[in-house]
DRENDO-1510 file (C-alpha; in Angstrom, 1 decimal, always signed):
<recs>
REC; n; res; u; v; w
REC; 1; MET; +16.2; +4.4; +16.5 .
REC; 2; ALA; +16.7; +6.4; +19.7 .
REC; 3; GLY; +14.3; +5.5; +22.5 .
REC; 4; GLN; +13.3; +2.1; +21.1 .
REC; 5; PRO; +13.7; -1.1; +23.2 .
REC; 6; VAL; +17.0; -2.9; +22.9 .
REC; 7; GLU; +15.2; -5.9; +21.3 .
REC; 8; ILE; +14.1; -3.8; +18.3 .
REC; 9; THR; +17.5; -2.3; +17.9 .
REC; 10; LEU; +19.1; -5.8; +17.8 .
REC; 11; TRP; +16.5; -7.1; +15.4 .
REC; 12; ARG; +17.1; -4.1; +13.1 .
REC; 13; ALA; +20.8; -4.8; +13.2 .
REC; 14; ASN; +20.2; -8.3; +11.8 .
REC; 15; VAL; +17.3; -7.6; +9.5 .
REC; 16; HIS; +19.5; -7.9; +6.4 .
REC; 17; GLU; +19.9; -11.7; +7.1 .
REC; 18; LEU; +16.1; -12.1; +7.2 .
REC; 19; LEU; +15.8; -10.1; +4.1 .
REC; 20; ALA; +18.2; -12.3; +2.2 .
REC; 21; GLU; +16.5; -15.5; +3.3 .
REC; 22; CYS; +13.1; -14.2; +2.2 .
REC; 23; VAL; +14.4; -13.1; -1.2 .
REC; 24; GLU; +15.9; -16.5; -1.7 .
REC; 25; GLN; +12.8; -18.4; -0.4 .
REC; 26; TRP; +10.3; -16.6; -2.7 .
REC; 27; ALA; +12.8; -15.9; -5.6 .
REC; 28; LEU; +12.1; -12.2; -5.4 .
REC; 29; ARG; +13.6; -9.4; -7.3 .
REC; 30; LEU; +14.0; -6.7; -4.7 .
REC; 31; GLY; +13.2; -3.0; -5.4 .
REC; 32; GLU; +13.5; +0.2; -3.4 .
REC; 33; PRO; +12.5; +0.1; +0.3 .
REC; 34; TYR; +9.7; +2.1; +1.7 .
REC; 35; ALA; +10.4; +4.3; +4.8 .
REC; 36; PRO; +10.9; +2.0; +7.8 .
REC; 37; GLY; +8.0; +1.7; +10.2 .
REC; 38; ALA; +8.3; +1.8; +14.0 .
REC; 39; VAL; +8.6; -2.0; +14.2 .
REC; 40; GLY; +9.3; -3.2; +10.7 .
REC; 41; HIS; +10.8; -2.8; +7.3 .
REC; 42; VAL; +8.9; -2.9; +4.0 .
REC; 43; PHE; +10.4; -3.4; +0.5 .
REC; 44; ARG; +9.1; -3.2; -3.1 .
REC; 45; ALA; +9.6; -6.6; -4.8 .
REC; 46; GLU; +8.7; -8.6; -7.8 .
REC; 47; LEU; +7.6; -12.2; -8.0 .
REC; 48; PRO; +9.2; -14.5; -10.6 .
REC; 49; ASP; +6.3; -14.0; -12.9 .
REC; 50; GLY; +6.7; -10.2; -12.7 .
REC; 51; THR; +3.8; -9.6; -10.3 .
REC; 52; ARG; +4.5; -6.4; -8.2 .
REC; 53; ALA; +4.5; -7.2; -4.5 .
REC; 54; VAL; +5.6; -5.9; -1.1 .
REC; 55; LEU; +7.8; -7.8; +1.3 .
REC; 56; LYS; +7.1; -6.9; +4.9 .
REC; 57; LEU; +9.4; -7.9; +7.8 .
REC; 58; SER; +8.1; -7.2; +11.3 .
REC; 59; TRP; +9.8; -7.3; +14.7 .
REC; 60; PRO; +7.8; -10.0; +16.6 .
REC; 61; HIS; +5.4; -8.2; +18.9 .
REC; 62; ARG; +1.9; -8.6; +20.3 .
REC; 63; GLU; +0.0; -6.5; +17.8 .
REC; 64; GLU; +1.3; -8.2; +14.6 .
REC; 65; GLU; +0.8; -11.8; +15.7 .
REC; 66; GLN; -2.4; -12.3; +13.7 .
REC; 67; GLU; -1.9; -9.9; +10.8 .
REC; 68; ALA; -1.6; -12.6; +8.2 .
REC; 69; ASP; -4.7; -14.4; +9.6 .
REC; 70; ALA; -6.7; -11.2; +9.1 .
REC; 71; LEU; -5.5; -10.7; +5.6 .
REC; 72; GLU; -6.4; -14.4; +4.8 .
REC; 73; ARG; -9.9; -14.0; +6.2 .
REC; 74; TRP; -10.5; -10.8; +4.1 .
REC; 75; GLY; -9.2; -12.6; +1.0 .
REC; 76; GLY; -8.5; -9.3; -0.7 .
REC; 77; ASP; -12.0; -7.9; -0.1 .
REC; 78; GLY; -11.2; -4.3; +0.9 .
REC; 79; ALA; -7.7; -5.1; +2.0 .
REC; 80; VAL; -4.4; -6.0; +0.3 .
REC; 81; ARG; -4.0; -9.6; -0.7 .
REC; 82; LEU; -1.7; -11.9; +1.1 .
REC; 83; TYR; +0.5; -13.8; -1.4 .
REC; 84; ALA; +2.6; -15.8; +1.1 .
REC; 85; ARG; +3.6; -15.9; +4.8 .
REC; 86; ASP; +6.5; -17.1; +6.8 .
REC; 87; ASP; +5.5; -17.1; +10.4 .
REC; 88; GLU; +8.9; -18.2; +11.7 .
REC; 89; ARG; +10.5; -15.1; +10.1 .
REC; 90; HIS; +7.5; -12.8; +10.7 .
REC; 91; ALA; +7.5; -12.1; +7.0 .
REC; 92; LEU; +4.6; -11.3; +4.7 .
REC; 93; LEU; +4.5; -11.1; +0.9 .
REC; 94; LEU; +1.7; -8.7; +0.0 .
REC; 95; GLU; -0.1; -7.2; -3.0 .
REC; 96; ARG; +1.5; -3.8; -3.9 .
REC; 97; CYS; -0.8; -0.8; -3.9 .
REC; 98; GLU; -0.1; +1.6; -6.8 .
REC; 99; PRO; +0.0; +4.5; -6.8 .
REC; 100; GLY; -0.2; +4.0; -3.0 .
REC; 101; THR; -1.5; +7.5; -2.2 .
REC; 102; PHE; -2.7; +7.9; +1.4 .
REC; 103; LEU; -6.5; +8.0; +1.9 .
REC; 104; SER; -5.9; +11.2; +4.0 .
REC; 105; HIS; -5.3; +13.0; +0.6 .
REC; 106; GLU; -8.7; +12.0; -0.7 .
REC; 107; ARG; -11.5; +14.7; -0.9 .
REC; 108; ASP; -13.9; +12.6; +1.2 .
REC; 109; PRO; -11.9; +10.0; +3.2 .
REC; 110; LEU; -14.8; +9.4; +5.6 .
REC; 111; GLY; -17.0; +8.4; +2.8 .
REC; 112; VAL; -14.5; +5.8; +1.7 .
REC; 113; LEU; -14.1; +4.5; +5.2 .
REC; 114; ILE; -17.9; +4.3; +5.7 .
REC; 115; GLU; -18.1; +2.0; +2.6 .
REC; 116; LEU; -15.0; +0.0; +3.6 .
REC; 117; LEU; -15.6; -0.8; +7.2 .
REC; 118; PRO; -18.6; -3.1; +6.8 .
REC; 119; ARG; -16.6; -5.2; +4.3 .
REC; 120; LEU; -14.0; -5.8; +6.9 .
REC; 121; TRP; -16.4; -6.8; +9.7 .
REC; 122; ARG; -16.0; -10.6; +9.1 .
REC; 123; ASN; -16.5; -13.3; +11.7 .
REC; 124; GLY; -14.1; -12.6; +14.5 .
REC; 125; GLU; -13.7; -16.2; +15.6 .
REC; 126; GLY; -10.1; -17.2; +16.3 .
REC; 127; PHE; -8.8; -13.6; +16.8 .
REC; 128; ARG; -7.6; -12.1; +20.1 .
REC; 129; PRO; -10.7; -10.8; +21.9 .
REC; 130; LEU; -10.9; -7.0; +22.6 .
REC; 131; ALA; -11.7; -8.0; +26.2 .
REC; 132; GLU; -8.4; -9.7; +26.5 .
REC; 133; GLU; -6.6; -6.7; +25.0 .
REC; 134; ALA; -8.4; -4.3; +27.3 .
REC; 135; ASP; -7.2; -6.3; +30.3 .
REC; 136; PHE; -3.6; -5.9; +29.0 .
REC; 137; TRP; -4.1; -2.2; +28.6 .
REC; 138; LEU; -5.4; -1.9; +32.2 .
REC; 139; GLU; -2.6; -3.9; +33.6 .
REC; 140; HIS; +0.3; -2.6; +31.6 .
REC; 141; ASP; -0.2; +0.4; +29.3 .
REC; 142; LEU; -2.4; +2.6; +31.5 .
REC; 143; ALA; +0.0; +2.2; +34.4 .
REC; 144; GLU; +2.5; +4.3; +32.3 .
REC; 145; VAL; +0.2; +7.2; +31.6 .
REC; 146; PRO; +1.3; +10.2; +33.8 .
REC; 147; ASP; -1.9; +12.2; +33.6 .
REC; 148; PRO; -4.3; +10.7; +36.3 .
REC; 149; ARG; -7.4; +12.3; +34.7 .
REC; 150; LEU; -6.8; +10.6; +31.4 .
REC; 151; ARG; -5.7; +7.3; +33.0 .
REC; 152; GLU; -8.8; +7.1; +35.2 .
REC; 153; ALA; -11.1; +8.0; +32.3 .
REC; 154; ALA; -9.6; +5.3; +30.1 .
REC; 155; ALA; -9.9; +2.7; +32.9 .
REC; 156; HIS; -13.5; +3.8; +33.5 .
REC; 157; TYR; -14.6; +3.3; +29.9 .
REC; 158; LEU; -12.8; -0.1; +29.6 .
REC; 159; ARG; -14.5; -1.4; +32.7 .
REC; 160; GLU; -17.9; -0.2; +31.5 .
REC; 161; LEU; -17.7; -1.2; +27.8 .
REC; 162; VAL; -15.9; -4.5; +27.8 .
REC; 163; PRO; -18.6; -6.6; +29.6 .
REC; 164; THR; -21.5; -5.0; +27.6 .
REC; 165; GLN; -20.2; -5.6; +24.0 .
REC; 166; GLY; -22.4; -6.6; +21.1 .
REC; 167; GLU; -21.6; -9.1; +18.3 .
REC; 168; GLN; -17.9; -9.9; +18.0 .
REC; 169; VAL; -16.5; -9.1; +14.5 .
REC; 170; LEU; -13.0; -8.9; +13.0 .
REC; 171; LEU; -11.7; -5.4; +13.7 .
REC; 172; HIS; -8.8; -3.4; +12.1 .
REC; 173; ARG; -7.7; -1.5; +15.2 .
REC; 174; ASP; -5.4; +0.8; +13.3 .
REC; 175; LEU; -7.5; +2.0; +10.4 .
REC; 176; HIS; -6.3; +5.6; +10.2 .
REC; 177; GLY; -5.9; +7.9; +7.2 .
REC; 178; GLU; -2.5; +6.5; +6.2 .
REC; 179; ASN; -3.4; +2.8; +6.5 .
REC; 180; VAL; -5.7; +2.8; +3.5 .
REC; 181; LEU; -3.9; +3.2; +0.1 .
REC; 182; ALA; -5.0; +4.0; -3.4 .
REC; 183; ALA; -4.6; +0.8; -5.6 .
REC; 184; GLU; -5.3; -0.5; -9.0 .
REC; 185; ARG; -7.4; -3.6; -8.2 .
REC; 186; GLU; -9.8; -1.5; -6.1 .
REC; 187; PRO; -9.7; +2.3; -5.6 .
REC; 188; TRP; -8.7; +1.9; -1.9 .
REC; 189; LEU; -7.3; -1.0; +0.1 .
REC; 190; ALA; -6.6; -1.4; +3.8 .
REC; 191; ILE; -3.1; -2.4; +5.1 .
REC; 192; ASP; -1.5; -3.2; +8.4 .
REC; 193; PRO; -4.5; -4.5; +10.3 .
REC; 194; LYS; -3.4; -5.3; +13.9 .
REC; 195; PRO; -6.5; -7.4; +14.3 .
REC; 196; LEU; -8.9; -8.0; +17.2 .
REC; 197; ALA; -12.3; -9.5; +17.7 .
REC; 198; GLY; -14.7; -7.1; +19.3 .
REC; 199; GLU; -17.9; -5.0; +18.8 .
REC; 200; ARG; -18.4; -2.7; +15.8 .
REC; 201; ASP; -18.5; +0.4; +18.0 .
REC; 202; PHE; -14.8; +0.0; +18.6 .
REC; 203; ALA; -13.9; +0.1; +14.9 .
REC; 204; VAL; -14.1; +3.9; +14.5 .
REC; 205; ALA; -11.7; +4.7; +17.3 .
REC; 206; PRO; -8.6; +4.9; +15.1 .
REC; 207; ILE; -10.4; +7.0; +12.5 .
REC; 208; VAL; -11.8; +9.5; +15.1 .
REC; 209; ARG; -8.2; +10.1; +16.3 .
REC; 210; SER; -6.7; +10.2; +12.8 .
REC; 211; PHE; -5.3; +13.7; +12.9 .
REC; 212; GLU; -4.3; +13.3; +9.3 .
REC; 213; LEU; -7.9; +13.9; +8.5 .
REC; 214; GLY; -8.0; +17.2; +10.4 .
REC; 215; HIS; -6.8; +18.1; +13.9 .
REC; 216; SER; -9.3; +20.3; +15.8 .
REC; 217; LYS; -12.1; +19.7; +18.2 .
REC; 218; ARG; -14.6; +20.4; +15.4 .
REC; 219; ASP; -12.9; +17.9; +13.0 .
REC; 220; THR; -12.7; +15.2; +15.8 .
REC; 221; LEU; -16.4; +15.5; +16.7 .
REC; 222; TYR; -17.4; +15.6; +13.0 .
REC; 223; ARG; -15.7; +12.3; +12.4 .
REC; 224; LEU; -17.3; +10.7; +15.5 .
REC; 225; ASP; -20.8; +12.0; +14.6 .
REC; 226; ARG; -20.7; +11.1; +10.9 .
REC; 227; LEU; -19.1; +7.7; +11.3 .
REC; 228; THR; -21.5; +6.6; +14.0 .
REC; 229; ALA; -24.6; +8.0; +12.3 .
REC; 230; GLU; -23.9; +6.6; +8.9 .
REC; 231; LEU; -22.7; +3.2; +10.2 .
REC; 232; GLY; -25.5; +2.9; +12.7 .
REC; 233; LEU; -23.2; +2.7; +15.7 .
REC; 234; ASP; -23.7; +3.8; +19.3 .
REC; 235; ARG; -22.0; +7.3; +19.5 .
REC; 236; GLU; -21.3; +7.1; +23.3 .
REC; 237; ARG; -19.8; +3.7; +23.1 .
REC; 238; ALA; -17.6; +4.7; +20.2 .
REC; 239; ARG; -16.5; +7.8; +22.1 .
REC; 240; GLY; -15.6; +5.8; +25.1 .
REC; 241; TRP; -13.7; +3.2; +23.1 .
REC; 242; THR; -11.8; +6.0; +21.3 .
REC; 243; ILE; -10.8; +7.6; +24.6 .
REC; 244; ALA; -9.7; +4.3; +26.2 .
REC; 245; GLN; -7.7; +2.9; +23.3 .
REC; 246; THR; -6.0; +6.3; +22.5 .
REC; 247; VAL; -4.9; +6.8; +26.1 .
REC; 248; ALA; -3.7; +3.2; +26.3 .
REC; 249; TRP; -1.7; +3.5; +23.1 .
REC; 250; SER; -0.2; +6.9; +23.9 .
REC; 251; GLY; +3.0; +5.6; +25.4 .
REC; 252; GLY; +6.0; +5.7; +23.0 .
REC; 253; SER; +4.1; +7.3; +20.1 .
REC; 254; ASP; +5.6; +10.2; +18.1 .
REC; 255; TYR; +2.1; +11.7; +18.2 .
REC; 256; ILE; +1.4; +11.6; +21.9 .
REC; 257; GLU; +0.5; +15.3; +22.3 .
REC; 258; ALA; -1.9; +15.4; +19.3 .
REC; 259; HIS; -3.6; +12.2; +20.4 .
REC; 260; LEU; -4.0; +13.3; +24.0 .
REC; 261; GLU; -5.3; +16.7; +22.9 .
REC; 262; MET; -8.0; +14.8; +21.0 .
REC; 263; VAL; -8.9; +12.8; +24.1 .
REC; 264; ARG; -9.4; +16.0; +26.1 .
REC; 265; TRP; -11.8; +17.3; +23.4 .
REC; 266; LEU; -13.8; +14.1; +23.6 .
REC; 267; LEU; -13.9; +14.3; +27.4 .
REC; 268; GLU; -15.2; +17.8; +27.2 .
REC; 269; ASP; -18.0; +16.5; +24.9 .
REC; 270; ALA; -19.4; +14.2; +27.6 .
</recs>
């Protein structure tokens, strides 16, 4: 894919070998692939006993390192079950969500997320701390942000919020409107966690910026207000975390302009 690092391009060129090894290892019957993600490939599969599953192959990168650990800790409670893992190949065999409809198509997606989030807030011990990730954003990601106002705002919030955090819980830092899917075992299950250990106020950041749930200043502030009120979170801390993470993650995204527009709306709300 144009614009991607050479390492990902090379990995994609050889992913068929990984795929064949995983199919043999787990005796899978392979089905149709899903649309490839930015850093991975996902395939429908069946286990030898006929159980429908998903085979996920990821390019090795920082954010996916503890995905399997998070899924194990949740144990299928609010998230897809992990059937098997191969850490050497960065391969996961997962529960398949059927029909797999995105939460963004639900009538009241925020209501679903308000019920789901507390179930995911398990003990964060053993996961990369949000404080460590924030240091990485300050040193690397924010240096690439061209807009000095946004860069300085994100840095300000990180320096203010990191040392004053509350209880550390397991966080799904990418819980947007298309990372929760309609399923059979439960009505809705989370996927693709990119886990961190940090305070609960951080958890709503990916939802607030989820333009799939409506992209306007009114929509953005409604999500922030409702999530923090009904989950008992600190609105200003949640707003700061949303600004900081969104700016840090803006590089290389296909949605840069939409995300940065949302950040400007949140800054106007100060």
